[in-house]
C-alpha positions, 0 to 999 in steps of 0.5 A, spaced: 499 499 499 503 506 498 504 512 503 501 519 503 506 524 505 504 528 511 505 535 509 499 532 503 495 530 508 496 537 513 495 542 507 489 538 505 486 539 512 488 546 513 484 548 507 478 544 509 478 546 516 479 554 513 473 552 508 469 550 515 471 554 520 471 561 516 471 566 522 470 562 527 465 556 529 460 560 532 456 555 536 462 552 539 465 559 542 458 561 544 456 555 548 463 551 550 467 554 555 475 554 553 477 550 558 472 544 557 475 538 555 471 532 552 473 525 550 470 522 543 470 516 540 469 514 532 466 508 531 464 504 524 456 504 523 456 499 517 460 494 514 467 497 511 474 498 509 477 504 512 482 509 509 484 516 511 485 515 519 491 520 518 486 525 515 482 525 522 488 525 526 491 531 523 484 535 523 484 534 531 492 536 532 490 542 527 486 545 532 489 543 538 496 540 540 493 538 546 490 532 544 491 525 545 490 520 540 489 513 540 487 508 534 483 502 534 484 500 527 489 502 521 487 503 513 486 497 510 482 494 516 475 491 514 470 493 520 464 492 522 458 496 525 460 498 532 467 498 532 471 503 534 476 507 529 479 512 534 479 515 540 481 523 541 481 526 548 483 534 549 480 541 549 472 540 547 472 546 542 477 543 538 474 536 538 467 539 536 470 544 531 474 539 527 469 533 528 466 534 521 472 535 517 475 529 520 469 525 519 468 527 512 475 525 510 475 518 513 467 517 510 469 519 503 476 515 503 473 509 506 467 510 501 472 508 496 476 503 499 469 499 501 468 500 493 474 497 491 474 491 496 468 489 493 470 489 486 476 486 489 473 480 492 468 479 486 474 477 482 477 472 487 481 466 484 482 469 478 488 473 475 485 479 474 487 485 478 482 491 479 485 498 476 482 505 478 482 511 473 483 518 472 476 519 474 477 522 481 475 528 484 479 534 482 485 536 488 483 529 491 486 524 486 493 521 490 488 521 496 483 517 492 488 513 489 490 511 495 484 509 498 483 504 492 489 501 495 487 500 502 481 497 498 486 491 495 486 495 488 492 496 483 493 504 481 493 505 474 497 511 471 497 517 476 496 522 470 497 523 463 504 523 464 507 516 466 503 512 461 502 512 453 494 511 453 492 512 445 484 512 446 479 512 440 480 520 439 487 520 439 486 515 433 481 519 430 486 525 430 491 520 426 486 518 420 490 517 414 497 515 417 500 510 414 500 504 415 494 505 419 493 509 425 494 504 431 501 502 428 502 510 427 501 511 434 505 506 437 510 508 433 511 515 435 509 513 442 515 509 442 520 514 439 518 520 443 517 516 449 521 510 449 521 508 457 513 509 458 509 503 457 504 504 451 497 502 451 492 502 446 485 502 447 481 497 442 473 497 440 473 491 435 477 484 436 481 487 429 484 493 433 486 489 438 490 484 434 493 491 430 494 493 437 498 487 439 501 486 433 504 494 433 507 492 439 502 495 445 504 493 452 497 493 454 491 493 450 484 496 453 478 492 451 473 497 451 465 497 452 465 489 449 460 484 450 463 477 453 463 474 447 467 480 443 472 480 449 474 472 448 475 473 441 479 479 442 483 476 447 485 470 443 486 474 437 492 478 442 494 471 443 498 473 449 503 478 445 500 484 450 497 484 457 489 485 456 485 490 460 477 490 460 473 497 461 467 500 460 460 499 463 463 493 468 458 493 474 459 489 480 454 484 477 458 483 471 465 484 474 466 477 475 464 474 468 469 479 465 475 476 469 473 469 468 475 471 460 482 471 462 484 478 462 489 481 466 486 487 469 479 490 469 478 498 470 472 501 474 472 508 474 466 507 479 470 506 485 472 513 485 467 517 481 461 514 484 463 511 491 458 512 496 461 515 503 460 509 509 457 511 515 462 513 520 460 517 527 464 521 532 460 520 539 463 523 545 464 520 551 462 521 559 
């Protein structure tokens, strides 16, 4: 599982707290004496895979250095309803003002990890690995990709710079290139970026075969029926790794994996993940 940089976590938390607090937490400042102290515990309220605990800790520490934190779980753990995640003790004002920011990060990132874990479980026993995509919340990509890894998924390219992915619009822009757009695109990519892996999107078995013949490292088999997917894999004949994508759901991912693809990319684990239910309960 990749690690996150503490400075990135703190920068994100500082911005989120500034957004939430504005000129000050009026309710807490009006009602809670500055000397008051409390103890609170974050608990899972539904089955989940945990991610983002460091963000919660950073939120509480940012509002007061005088907090004590006790972890009951770590990122990547699978938790059931009622299981504790984190206990925090310290000034009541800091706990109350940081509560929503702390929960937002853990709920959102755990939602991504939980959705990913469901897809990973669905393909268990096959050779297929679940990949994420670039369909992430702007500014949160490294955090959401970290959460995917917490759920057992594999990170695909981080951005446009670290993998050549030749898609249908690239090929359309190369219409008329000799001997054909796919071969020409792979040749251009190898020439300019020899150190990067090259992936080519294919919509048909014919395109898949052409991409493999052109020397693509990976062929992306996009929006294919199970029958067309199998035929494409047959034509590739082991010359390239294969990735299935497009319209694959939790209900259909197993069938796609059983066709023998190396990877299945699922944008839904980031762009449509449901935040999980966690709560911060103040204790006597």
